[in-house]
C-alpha positions in Angstrom: 78.5 105.4 58.1 82.2 103.6 58.5 85.4 103.7 56.7 88.9 102.1 57.5 91.7 100.8 55.5 93.0 97.6 56.8 95.5 94.3 55.1 95.1 96.5 51.9 91.7 97.1 51.3 89.4 99.6 52.5 86.2 98.6 54.3 82.9 100.9 53.9 80.3 100.2 56.2 76.6 101.6 55.4 73.0 101.1 56.8 72.7 97.8 55.0 75.8 95.9 54.8 79.7 96.2 55.0 81.6 96.1 51.7 85.1 95.8 51.1 87.0 97.2 48.5 90.2 96.5 46.6 92.0 99.4 44.2 92.9 98.1 40.9 97.0 98.9 40.8 96.3 99.2 36.9 93.4 101.7 36.8 93.4 102.9 40.4 89.4 102.0 40.2 88.3 100.8 43.4 86.3 97.6 43.1 83.9 95.7 45.4 85.8 92.6 46.4 82.9 91.1 48.8 79.9 92.2 50.6 78.8 91.1 54.2 75.6 91.2 55.8 73.7 89.2 58.2 73.8 86.2 56.2 77.5 86.4 56.7 77.1 86.5 60.4 76.9 90.0 61.1 74.7 90.8 63.8 73.3 93.8 61.6 73.8 94.9 58.5 73.9 99.0 59.7 77.8 98.9 60.4 79.1 101.8 62.2 82.8 101.1 62.7 85.7 98.7 61.5 88.8 98.3 63.1 91.9 95.5 62.8 92.8 94.5 66.1 95.1 91.7 67.2 95.6 90.6 63.3 91.7 90.1 63.1 88.6 92.8 61.8 86.4 93.8 63.7 83.0 95.3 63.2 80.6 97.5 65.3 76.9 97.5 64.2 73.6 98.3 65.4 72.8 95.5 67.1 76.4 94.4 68.3 80.0 93.5 68.0 81.3 91.1 65.5 84.9 89.8 64.4 85.9 88.4 60.9 86.9 84.6 61.2 89.8 83.3 58.5 87.1 81.7 56.5 85.8 85.2 55.5 82.2 84.8 57.5 81.7 86.8 60.6 81.0 85.7 64.1 78.9 87.9 66.4 80.9 88.7 69.9 79.0 88.9 73.2 80.1 92.1 75.1 78.5 92.0 78.4 74.5 90.9 79.0 74.0 94.9 79.9 75.1 95.7 76.3 73.4 93.1 74.5 70.4 95.5 72.9 72.3 98.3 73.0 73.5 99.8 69.3 77.3 100.3 69.1 78.6 103.7 67.8 82.5 103.6 67.8 85.7 101.2 68.3 88.9 102.1 68.7 92.6 100.6 69.5 94.6 102.0 72.0 98.3 102.3 72.7 98.3 99.3 74.9 96.5 97.0 72.5 92.9 97.3 73.9 90.1 97.3 71.7 87.4 100.3 73.2 83.5 100.2 72.1 81.7 103.4 72.6 77.9 102.7 72.5 74.6 104.7 71.7 73.2 104.5 75.6 75.7 101.9 77.3 78.7 103.9 78.3 82.1 102.6 77.0 83.5 98.7 77.3 87.3 97.5 77.0 88.4 94.2 75.6 91.9 93.0 76.4 93.4 89.9 76.6 92.7 90.2 80.2 89.1 90.0 80.1 86.2 92.9 79.7 85.4 96.2 81.8 82.3 98.3 81.3 82.8 102.1 82.2 79.1 104.0 82.7 77.8 106.6 85.4 78.9 104.7 87.8 82.4 105.0 87.1 82.2 108.9 86.6 81.5 108.2 82.7 78.8 111.9 82.4 77.3 110.5 79.4 76.0 107.1 78.3 76.3 107.7 74.8 79.9 107.5 73.5 80.1 108.4 69.7 84.2 109.1 70.1 87.0 107.5 72.2 90.6 109.2 71.8 93.7 107.6 73.1 95.7 110.3 74.9 99.0 108.8 76.1 99.6 112.1 78.1 
């Protein structure tokens, strides 16, 4: 469900786990370097997107957002009480270095060093389900 390249690795999210692949430079073979599940701190094994943001790796799962800690474990990140039970659908980093989170029913959220903002029907968002977020600097 997710594919992202970050820091020399290829990250693949599935409905059960998050895999990190490395490529053997001699054979060009992709090798599983590690696996992450709920046991490693992910809110859910169902990983829908992975992004590098501000030097950290972030994962959107069916049951919440998480960031990778320096020791390789994952830490759940609370977005907002309104979004606690809302499945996530996409992560995007914009040109202003904000992390955007699309949800499957709760609109979109923006995380920045200054704080958190949620966008939904009250803000003019026509749909509650957000499957893609595109940065248009025009």
